[in-house]
N, C-alpha and C positions, 0 to 999 in steps of 0.2 A: 180414507186416511187423512189425518188432520195436520201432521207435522213432518218435518224433514230432519229431525234431530239425528237420526241414524241412517240417513240415505247413503247407499253405497256400502253399508256395513253388513257383514254376515254374522249372525248371533246364533250360537248353539245353546239351547235351553234343555237341560236334562229334567226328567220328571214332568215333561210338558203336558202330559195327559191328565194331570191332577188339577186340583182346585187352584192353588197358588201358582203352579207351573203354567197352567193355562192362562191365568191372569197376566203373568209376565210375558207370555207369547203375544197376547193381544195388545199389551201396552207397547211392546217393541214394534209390532206390526203397524200400529197407529202412528208410529214415528218413522215409518218407511224403511225399517230394517228388513233384510232378507232373513226370515226366521226359519231355523231348522229345529223342529220340536222332536224330542227323543223320549221314548217311553217303552215299557213292555206292553202297555194297554192299547191294543189295536183300535178298539172302538172309540176310546176317548180321544186318541190322536186323529182319527178320521173325522170325528165331529168338530174338533178344533180346527183342523185344516180347512174344512168346508166353510165354517163360520167366518174365518179370517179372510178367505178368498172372496166370499160373498160380500164382505165389507170393503173390498178393494185392496186388501193387503196381500203380502206374499208369505206363504207358510208351506214348508216342505216337511211332511211327517216321516219320521224314521223310527222303525221299531228295532230295539236292540236291548240286549241284556248287558248293562254297563258294568256288571260284576265280572264279565268275561273279557279278558284282554283282547281276544281276537275280534269280538264285536266292536269294541272301542276303536281298535286300529282300523277296522273296515269303515266305521262311521267317519273318522277324520280323513281317511284316504278319499272317500266320496266327496267330502267337503272341499278337499284340495282340488279334485278334478272338476267339480261342478261350479265352485265359487272362487277358486283361486286361493283358498285358505280360509281361515277363521279370524275374525276381528275381536269377537266377544264370546266368552264362555260363561254361562250361568250354571254353576253346579248346584242344582236344586233337588236332584234325586235323593230319596231317603225314606224315612218312615220307621216306625217301631212295631214290635209285636207284643201282644198282651202277655204279661206275667206279673203275678202279685205275690209270689212266694219269696222265701229267703234266698240269699246268695248261694247257699250250698245246694239248693235244688234247681238252680238255673241251668238249663241244658246248654252244653257247649254249642250245639247247632243253633240255638237261639242267639247266643252271643255272636257267633260267626256271621249269621245272616244279617243281623242289625248293623254290626260294624261294617260289613261289606257294603250294604246298601247306602250307608251314610258317609263313610270315610274312604273305602276302597274306590268307589265310583268317582269321587272327587279327585283322588290321586291319579287314577288311570286316565281320566279325561284331561286333567291339567298336563299330565306327561305327554299325551298325544297332541294337545293343542300347542304346547310350548314351542316346538320347532317351527310350526307354521307361523306363529306370531313373531318369532325371532327373525325370520326371513324378511318380514315387513318392518321390523324394528318398531312394532306397535301391537298392543293387545291389552285387553281388559278381562280379567278373571274375577268373577264375583262368586264366592262360596257362600252357602247358606248353612248357618249353624242353628242354634236354638236358645231361647231364654232358659231352658232346662240346664244348659251348660254353665250358667252363671251362679246358681245357688240350688242346693238340694231342697226338695220339698215344695217347690213353687207350684208344681202341677203333678199331683200324685199318680197320674196314669202312666207316666213315662218310666222306663226301666233303666237299670244301671248300664246296660249295654248302649242304650241310646244316649244317655248322658255322657258316657266316656267317648263315644264316637263323635258327638257334636263338639266336645272339648278338643278332640283331635283335629276337627275341621279348622278350629281357630289356630291351632299350632301349625297346621299345614299352610294356612294363609300367610302366617308370618314368615315361615321359611321360604315359601315361593316368592313373597314380596322382596326379600333380600336377594335371592338368587336371580330373579328375572328382571329386577329393576334396571340394571345396567343395559338391558336389551330393549328398553322402552315399554315394558309391560307392567301395568299396575295390577296388584292383587289385593282385593279387599274382601270383607266378609259382612254379610247381613246376619244379625242376631235377633230374630223375630220372637215376639211373645205369642202366646196361644191365640190363634186366629181361626175363626170358623170358616173353613174354606171348602167344606164338602160334607156329605152325610155322616161320615165317621166322626168328625170333630163336633158336628152338631149333636150327634148322639151322646158323645162324652159330656158336652155342656148340659144337655137335657137330663143326664143321669146324675148330675151333681145335685145336692140338696140346695134349697134356697139359701141356707147359711153359708155353704161353701162358695156359691156364686157371689154372694154379697161380700164375703171375706176377700175374694180375689179382686173385686172391683174397688173395695176400700183400700187395698194395698197398692192400687194404681192411681196416682195423683190426678190423671186426666179422667178417671172415673168411668171408663168404658173399655170394651174390647176393641181391638183394631179392626178396620175394614181391610179387605184384600188390597185395595188401592193404596193404603198406607204403606204396605210393604213394596208394592210395585214401584211407587214413586222413588223410594230409596234405591232400589235396584237400578232403575234408569239413571239416577244420579251417579251411582258408583260406576256404571258402564259408560258414562259420557265423558267428554273432555272437560266438563265443569269440575270434575274431581281429579284433574290431571296431576295435582301435587299431593294426592293422598295415596298411600300404599301401606299394606300391612295393618290396616285399621279394621277392627271389629266394631261395627256400628250397631248399637242397641236401639231397637225400635219396639218399645214396650210400655209407652205411656207413663214412664217414670217408676215402674214397679221395681226396677233394679238400677242403681246408679253407681258408677265406678267411683 
């Protein structure tokens, strides 16, 4: 491990078994955080935990279904017992399901699953973490939205349920920032653009035509797709005391493809 930026801090990272989630876990571990990585994916978590420990970091893998209130409550109760609470929460769990049809054909189960994965998980985890952070009068919550929440049609593979859920994450961020600010808790939001963070997104990129890829890159002033570390660097900043006077902010990391 190379830094002490988060020494003595416990950080819970949801969706830790995935590409970007794993990148966030490794980034915090390199800065001496006590990482609690949470996911449904046993194998991904096990590999992540072993790799971080091998590098000299601390990682505790926890399997949980974060759409279930009981699983979330148990997770944060374990954190309170084992670590004395939680200092930082990264609400990264989410994802979409494939659907290319019209709104009238969208199954309600599809809508519920996508909204629950992206918005309900963030709500449940923030609700469970808040009292632990209030006791310390300190906390950092970083929610993860999406570039898809900023404008329709940017990336055609996303569904209406995903777009609405990620818009909801931004709204949740603002509400929590106002409510929790008096308790010393900062709540901010990362709004990342399309990032190739694993086989599924690599497949989406490969399935695009050359014209579609060129169009996306031409619409991005920096002229490239982001690397995973581009997102991890912003998450670290928002979770650190360097952003102590920021709260309720949705930070767009998209190479300039969308500007407020």
